[in-house]
N, C-alpha and C positions, 0 to 999 in steps of 0.2 A: 818325759813328762815335765811340763813347765808349771811352776807354781809362782804366784805373786805373793811375796812375803814382805809385809810392811812396805808395800809400794815398789818393791824391786823384783824383777823376774829372775827366778833361779831355775836351773835345769837339773833334773834328777833322772837317773838311768831307768827306773822302774817304779811301779806303783808302790807306795810306802804308806805306813801308818803315820799319824801325827807324831807319835813318839819316835819313830825312825828318823823323821826329818829333824826333830830337835836334837837327837844324838849326832846326826851327820853334821849339823851346824854348830856342834859343841855348845848347845844351849840347854841340854838336859839339866834339870835342877835349878836353872836360872829363870825360866819363864814361869810366871804365876797364873796367867790366864791366856786362853787362846780362843780366837773366833775364826770360823771358816765360813766364808761368804756371808759375813755379818751375823752368824749364829754362834753363840757361845758353846764350846765343847768342854764338858766337865773333865777335870783331870783324870778321874778314874776310868774314862773312856778313851784316853789318848792312845793306849796300846792296841785298841781294836778299831779305831776310827781310820778307815782307809781314805786317802786323798785321791782326787781325780784331776786329770789334766786341766789346767786353767783355774783351779781353785784359788781363791784369794784368802790368804792367812794374815791375821793381825795377831802378833805375839807381844804380850805385855808383861812388864816386870814392874812391880810397885816399888817406888823409891821414897823413902821418908826424907823429910827436910823441912826447912822453914824459911 
């Protein structure tokens, strides 16, 4: 399964949830917001939201600064 994550194609061996992908990329706990195909997915749904081949993910982390 291929996913486009923040503009980069990544290959995964099988269907995965959004939470599985974050864990595999070592991003669990670091990502604050996620959109799949331009639709926001709430954090409490990440463990049950299954991704499909070709999905486009945007993973965001909020950074403070000035």
